[in-house]
SESEKE-803441 format. One record per residue (C-alpha): y, z, x. Coordinates in Angstrom, 1 decimal. Layout:
# SESEKE-803441
R        y        z        x
R        Y        Z        X
...
# end
This chain:
# SESEKE-803441
R        y        z        x
R    -76.9     18.6    -36.0
R    -80.4     18.1    -34.6
R    -79.2     18.3    -31.0
R    -77.3     21.5    -31.8
R    -80.4     23.0    -33.4
R    -82.4     22.1    -30.3
R    -79.9     23.9    -28.1
R    -80.0     27.0    -30.3
R    -83.8     27.0    -30.1
R    -83.7     26.7    -26.3
R    -81.2     29.6    -26.2
R    -83.6     31.8    -28.3
R    -86.5     30.9    -26.0
R    -84.5     31.8    -22.9
R    -83.4     35.1    -24.4
R    -87.0     36.0    -25.3
R    -88.2     35.2    -21.8
R    -85.3     37.1    -20.2
R    -86.1     40.2    -22.3
R    -89.7     40.0    -21.3
R    -88.7     39.6    -17.7
R    -86.5     42.7    -17.8
R    -89.3     44.7    -19.4
R    -91.3     44.3    -16.2
R    -89.0     46.8    -14.5
R    -90.5     50.3    -14.7
R    -90.1     53.6    -12.8
R    -92.9     52.5    -10.5
R    -91.4     49.1     -9.7
R    -90.4     48.8     -6.0
R    -86.7     48.6     -5.6
R    -86.8     45.2     -3.9
R    -88.9     43.7     -6.7
R    -86.6     45.3     -9.4
R    -83.6     43.7     -7.7
R    -85.4     40.3     -7.7
R    -86.3     40.6    -11.4
R    -82.7     41.5    -12.2
R    -81.5     38.4    -10.3
R    -83.9     36.2    -12.2
R    -82.7     37.8    -15.5
R    -79.0     37.1    -14.6
R    -79.9     33.5    -13.8
R    -81.7     33.0    -17.1
R    -78.8     34.5    -19.1
R    -76.4     32.3    -17.2
R    -78.4     29.3    -18.5
R    -78.4     30.8    -21.9
R    -74.6     31.1    -21.9
R    -74.2     27.5    -20.7
R    -76.3     26.2    -23.6
R    -74.3     28.4    -26.0
R    -71.0     26.9    -24.8
R    -72.4     23.3    -25.3
R    -73.7     24.2    -28.7
R    -70.4     25.7    -29.8
R    -68.4     22.7    -28.6
R    -70.8     20.3    -30.5
R    -70.5     22.5    -33.6
R    -66.7     22.3    -33.4
R    -66.8     18.6    -33.0
R    -69.2     18.2    -36.0
R    -67.0     20.4    -38.2
R    -63.9     18.4    -37.3
R    -65.7     15.1    -38.1
R    -66.9     16.5    -41.4
R    -63.4     17.7    -42.3
R    -61.9     14.3    -41.4
R    -64.4     12.3    -43.5
R    -64.8     14.6    -46.5
R    -61.3     14.2    -48.0
R    -59.4     11.0    -48.7
R    -56.1     12.2    -50.3
R    -54.7      8.7    -50.7
R    -57.4      7.9    -53.3
R    -57.2     11.3    -55.1
R    -53.6     11.9    -56.2
R    -54.5     14.8    -58.4
R    -54.7     18.1    -56.5
R    -57.8     19.3    -58.4
R    -59.7     16.2    -57.3
R    -59.7     17.1    -53.6
R    -63.0     18.0    -52.1
R    -64.0     20.6    -49.5
R    -65.6     19.5    -46.2
R    -69.3     18.7    -46.5
R    -71.8     21.3    -45.5
R    -75.4     20.5    -44.6
R    -78.0     22.1    -46.9
R    -79.3     25.3    -45.5
R    -76.4     25.6    -42.9
R    -74.4     28.8    -42.8
R    -70.8     28.3    -43.9
R    -68.3     28.8    -41.0
R    -64.9     30.4    -41.4
R    -63.1     27.1    -40.9
R    -65.3     25.4    -43.5
R    -64.5     28.1    -46.0
R    -60.8     28.0    -45.1
R    -60.6     24.2    -45.6
R    -62.5     24.5    -48.9
R    -60.0     27.1    -50.1
R    -57.1     24.7    -49.2
R    -58.8     21.8    -50.9
R    -59.4     23.8    -54.1
R    -56.0     25.4    -54.2
R    -57.3     28.9    -53.8
R    -60.5     30.9    -53.8
R    -61.3     30.5    -57.5
R    -63.3     27.3    -57.0
R    -65.3     28.5    -54.0
R    -68.9     29.6    -54.1
R    -69.9     33.2    -53.3
R    -70.9     32.4    -49.7
R    -67.5     30.8    -48.8
R    -65.7     33.7    -50.5
R    -67.7     36.3    -48.5
R    -66.8     34.5    -45.3
R    -63.1     34.6    -46.1
R    -63.3     38.3    -47.1
R    -64.9     39.2    -43.8
R    -62.1     37.5    -41.8
R    -58.5     38.5    -41.3
R    -55.9     36.2    -42.8
R    -52.6     36.1    -40.9
R    -49.6     35.6    -43.2
R    -46.0     34.7    -42.8
R    -45.3     37.9    -44.8
R    -47.9     40.6    -44.3
R    -50.2     40.9    -47.3
R    -48.5     38.0    -49.2
R    -50.8     34.9    -49.4
R    -48.2     32.8    -51.3
R    -45.7     33.3    -48.5
R    -47.9     31.5    -46.1
R    -51.0     33.6    -45.7
R    -53.2     30.7    -46.8
R    -51.9     28.3    -44.1
R    -52.9     30.0    -40.8
R    -56.5     31.0    -40.4
R    -57.3     33.8    -38.0
R    -60.7     34.8    -36.9
R    -62.1     38.1    -35.6
R    -64.5     38.5    -32.7
R    -66.9     41.4    -32.1
R    -67.6     41.1    -28.4
R    -64.3     43.0    -27.6
R    -66.1     46.3    -28.3
R    -68.5     45.9    -25.4
R    -65.7     44.9    -23.0
R    -63.7     48.0    -24.0
R    -66.7     50.3    -23.6
R    -67.3     49.0    -20.0
R    -63.7     49.8    -18.9
R    -64.0     53.6    -18.8
R    -65.9     56.6    -20.1
R    -63.3     57.9    -22.6
R    -64.6     55.8    -25.5
R    -68.2     57.1    -24.9
R    -69.3     58.8    -28.2
R    -72.3     60.3    -26.3
R    -69.9     62.4    -24.3
R    -66.8     63.0    -26.4
R    -66.4     63.6    -30.1
R    -65.4     60.3    -31.6
R    -63.9     60.2    -35.1
R    -63.7     56.8    -36.8
R    -61.1     56.5    -39.6
R    -60.1     53.6    -41.8
R    -56.4     54.6    -42.0
R    -53.9     55.9    -39.5
R    -52.6     58.9    -41.4
R    -52.2     62.1    -39.4
R    -55.7     63.7    -38.9
R    -55.6     67.5    -38.7
R    -58.2     69.6    -36.8
R    -58.2     73.3    -37.6
R    -58.8     75.6    -34.6
R    -59.6     79.2    -34.0
R    -60.0     81.3    -30.9
R    -61.3     84.8    -31.6
R    -62.9     85.4    -28.3
R    -60.4     88.0    -27.1
R    -60.9     90.2    -30.2
R    -63.8     92.8    -30.4
R    -65.0     95.3    -32.9
R    -64.3     99.1    -32.2
R    -66.2    102.3    -32.6
R    -66.3    103.9    -36.0
R    -66.0    107.7    -36.6
R    -68.1    109.0    -39.4
R    -65.9    109.8    -42.4
R    -62.8    108.4    -40.7
R    -60.4    105.9    -42.3
R    -60.8    102.3    -41.1
R    -57.6    100.8    -39.7
R    -56.1     98.3    -42.0
R    -52.8     97.2    -40.3
R    -53.6     93.5    -39.8
R    -53.7     93.9    -36.1
R    -57.1     92.2    -35.8
R    -56.6     89.5    -38.4
R    -58.0     86.1    -37.4
R    -55.4     83.7    -36.1
R    -55.9     80.0    -36.9
R    -54.3     77.0    -35.2
R    -54.2     73.3    -35.7
R    -54.4     70.2    -33.6
R    -53.3     66.8    -34.8
R    -54.5     63.3    -34.2
R    -52.2     60.3    -34.8
R    -52.7     56.6    -34.4
R    -50.9     55.0    -31.5
R    -51.1     51.2    -31.4
R    -51.5     49.0    -28.4
R    -51.7     45.2    -28.0
R    -52.4     42.7    -25.3
R    -49.6     40.2    -26.3
R    -50.6     36.7    -27.3
R    -52.5     34.6    -24.7
R    -52.5     30.9    -25.3
R    -54.8     28.1    -24.1
R    -54.7     24.4    -24.6
R    -56.9     22.3    -26.9
R    -57.9     20.2    -23.9
R    -59.1     23.3    -22.0
R    -61.1     24.4    -25.0
R    -62.9     21.1    -25.2
R    -63.2     20.2    -21.5
R    -64.1     23.5    -19.9
R    -67.7     24.2    -19.1
R    -67.0     27.8    -20.1
R    -66.5     29.2    -23.5
R    -62.8     29.9    -23.0
R    -62.4     31.8    -26.2
R    -65.3     34.2    -25.4
R    -64.0     34.6    -21.8
R    -60.5     35.5    -22.9
R    -61.9     37.8    -25.5
R    -63.8     39.8    -22.9
R    -60.8     39.9    -20.6
R    -58.5     41.1    -23.4
R    -61.1     43.7    -24.4
R    -61.1     45.0    -20.8
R    -57.3     45.2    -20.9
R    -57.5     47.3    -24.1
R    -60.2     49.3    -22.5
R    -58.1     50.1    -19.4
R    -55.1     51.3    -21.5
R    -57.4     53.3    -23.8
R    -59.1     54.9    -20.9
R    -55.8     55.6    -19.1
R    -54.1     57.1    -22.1
R    -57.1     59.2    -23.2
R    -57.3     60.6    -19.6
R    -53.7     61.3    -18.7
R    -51.5     60.5    -21.7
R    -48.5     62.8    -22.0
R    -49.1     63.9    -25.6
R    -45.4     63.7    -26.3
R    -45.0     60.8    -28.7
R    -48.1     59.5    -26.9
R    -51.8     60.0    -26.8
R    -52.8     63.4    -25.4
R    -55.0     62.9    -22.4
R    -57.9     65.2    -21.6
R    -56.4     66.1    -18.2
R    -53.0     66.8    -19.6
R    -53.7     69.9    -21.6
R    -56.9     71.1    -19.8
R    -56.8     74.7    -18.6
R    -56.3     75.6    -14.9
R    -59.6     76.5    -13.4
R    -59.0     76.5     -9.7
R    -56.2     75.6     -7.2
R    -57.5     74.1     -4.0
R    -56.3     75.4     -0.7
R    -55.7     71.9      0.8
R    -53.6     69.0     -0.5
R    -56.2     66.3      0.1
R    -59.6     68.0      0.1
R    -61.8     70.3     -1.9
R    -64.6     72.7     -0.7
R    -68.0     73.5     -2.2
R    -66.8     77.0     -3.0
R    -63.8     75.7     -4.9
R    -66.1     73.5     -7.1
R    -68.2     76.6     -7.8
R    -65.1     78.5     -8.7
R    -64.0     75.7    -11.1
R    -67.4     75.7    -12.8
R    -67.3     79.5    -13.3
R    -63.8     79.4    -14.6
R    -65.3     78.0    -17.8
R    -66.9     80.4    -20.2
R    -70.8     80.3    -20.0
R    -70.9     79.3    -23.7
R    -69.3     75.9    -22.8
R    -71.3     75.5    -19.6
R    -74.5     75.5    -21.6
R    -73.5     72.5    -23.8
R    -75.4     69.2    -23.4
R    -72.0     67.5    -23.1
R    -70.8     69.6    -20.2
R    -70.0     67.5    -17.1
R    -67.8     67.1    -14.0
R    -65.3     64.3    -14.1
R    -63.4     62.7    -11.2
R    -62.5     59.3     -9.8
R    -64.7     57.5     -7.3
R    -62.6     58.3     -4.2
R    -62.7     62.0     -5.0
R    -66.5     61.7     -5.6
R    -66.8     60.0     -2.1
R    -65.3     63.2     -0.5
R    -67.4     65.5     -2.7
R    -70.6     63.7     -1.8
R    -70.2     64.9      1.8
R    -70.1     68.6      0.9
R    -73.1     70.8      1.7
R    -74.1     74.3      0.7
R    -74.8     77.2      3.1
R    -78.3     75.8      3.8
R    -77.1     72.3      4.7
R    -78.1     70.7      1.4
R    -75.8     68.3     -0.2
R    -74.2     69.4     -3.5
R    -74.4     65.9     -4.9
R    -77.7     64.5     -6.1
R    -78.3     60.8     -6.6
R    -80.3     60.8     -9.8
R    -82.1     57.7    -11.0
R    -80.2     55.2    -13.1
R    -83.2     53.1    -13.9
R    -84.9     56.2    -15.3
R    -81.8     57.2    -17.1
R    -81.2     60.2    -14.9
R    -77.4     60.4    -13.9
R    -76.0     61.7    -10.7
R    -75.2     65.4    -10.7
R    -73.5     68.2     -8.8
R    -75.0     71.7     -9.0
R    -77.1     70.5    -12.0
R    -74.1     69.1    -14.0
R    -73.8     65.4    -14.7
R    -71.0     63.5    -12.9
R    -68.7     61.2    -14.8
R    -66.6     58.7    -12.8
R    -63.2     58.0    -14.4
R    -60.9     55.8    -12.3
R    -57.9     56.9    -14.4
R    -58.0     60.3    -12.8
R    -55.7     61.1     -9.9
R    -57.0     60.9     -6.3
R    -56.8     63.7     -3.7
R    -53.2     64.2     -2.9
R    -50.5     67.0     -3.2
R    -50.5     68.7     -6.6
R    -52.9     66.4     -8.4
R    -55.5     67.4    -11.0
R    -58.4     65.7     -9.3
R    -61.4     67.2    -11.1
R    -62.4     68.3    -14.6
R    -65.3     70.5    -15.7
R    -66.3     71.7    -19.1
R    -67.7     70.7    -22.5
R    -66.4     67.2    -23.0
R    -67.4     67.2    -26.7
R    -64.4     69.4    -27.3
R    -62.1     66.4    -26.6
R    -61.7     64.4    -29.8
R    -61.1     60.7    -29.7
R    -59.8     59.2    -33.0
R    -60.3     55.4    -33.5
R    -58.5     53.7    -36.4
R    -61.0     51.1    -37.5
R    -62.2     49.2    -34.4
R    -60.5     47.3    -31.7
R    -59.6     43.8    -33.1
R    -59.4     40.4    -31.6
R    -57.2     37.9    -33.5
R    -57.7     34.2    -32.8
R    -54.9     31.9    -34.2
R    -56.0     28.3    -34.4
R    -53.2     26.6    -36.2
R    -50.2     28.8    -35.4
R    -49.9     27.3    -31.8
R    -51.3     23.9    -32.6
R    -52.5     21.9    -30.8
R    -53.1     25.0    -28.6
R    -54.9     28.2    -29.5
R    -53.8     31.8    -29.2
R    -55.7     35.1    -28.9
R    -54.5     38.7    -29.2
R    -56.2     42.1    -28.7
R    -55.1     45.1    -30.7
R    -56.3     48.8    -31.0
R    -55.1     52.1    -32.5
R    -56.4     55.4    -31.2
R    -55.4     59.0    -30.2
R    -57.0     61.9    -28.5
R    -56.7     65.7    -28.3
R    -58.4     68.6    -26.6
R    -59.2     71.1    -29.3
R    -59.6     74.1    -26.9
R    -58.0     74.2    -23.5
R    -60.6     76.8    -22.4
R    -63.5     74.4    -22.9
R    -62.4     72.0    -20.2
R    -60.6     73.1    -17.0
R    -59.2     71.3    -14.0
R    -59.1     71.7    -10.3
R    -55.7     71.0     -8.8
R    -54.8     70.4     -5.2
R    -52.3     72.6     -3.3
# end
């Protein structure tokens, strides 16, 4: 325990030093020095992760020893006499300790509040869903939180700063009422004349629906020997990889999903803004036409942006205006200033189609009019006894998306 505590203290010191090191980078820091600082930061965090992996392996070994030594069933024939694994004073109760305590006590009634809280916060996998007496108490499953970061890094479509993200606890159909009254105007009134009342200018409402489509990564298993012998934290590594898998499918579906018994992608039902003259190229004038195909009311939004994949952006970066100036501006990522085209932020989305015949290669408009519905959060299930002596890990997510107004976001399609 003392050695584990020392490792954790070393990790905390490294994290503090790394954060201080990163704070040295400012807008005035030369690019070469900034790159050097970032390399030093990465090296420090690599040492931090190695210490974390050692600490976790030692904690697992300590927990296993405590479990083995705490209970001697041959000397305690009565079930009620069984004891839970010992826990050092002041030490936080782990999920496995709480689980074994529940087994030893024959249920949660004999557990203290801390152990009960640990079990409540963790998912319990059952032979029959929701039925603990059918086997739910026999297979502990833990949830990890680092999957969210991995998903967020896999594409822009989960970005709540750009799109409108709705978090719901259940997966029931979520209805969004819509109305488009932009084509209706008031008329002149004649003094003393009767006002028309034929319903011809009644407001027409619509409705968009968000479902909850489920996606999983399938079970990935790894051996007990690999978990104990590897210098890496295998569970954390697999969790990040599965998070990236979920992130890729989420980004792909929210971009180009068909919307027919499927997620509706933002590209799928976007309005037509401009058709390019060529099959594998766009011009500066065509981008300007795309921008002006969207109503000025949407162009003024803080969430208005241009979206394309990186290969299309490479072609667009070479375009110039009539004065020989490039349309694309680099921005400054360290200062938080994104790249832009004609003053509009550029969003790179690798799920969008590349320049080729008949492809929707570019979007422009108010991205906040695209609604992303998340049911709970993406989950990572870790089964420790089901595949004994091996382990298993599974990623799972439920989500949907819909473009509330097709006039808010329009696309440029090649010839």
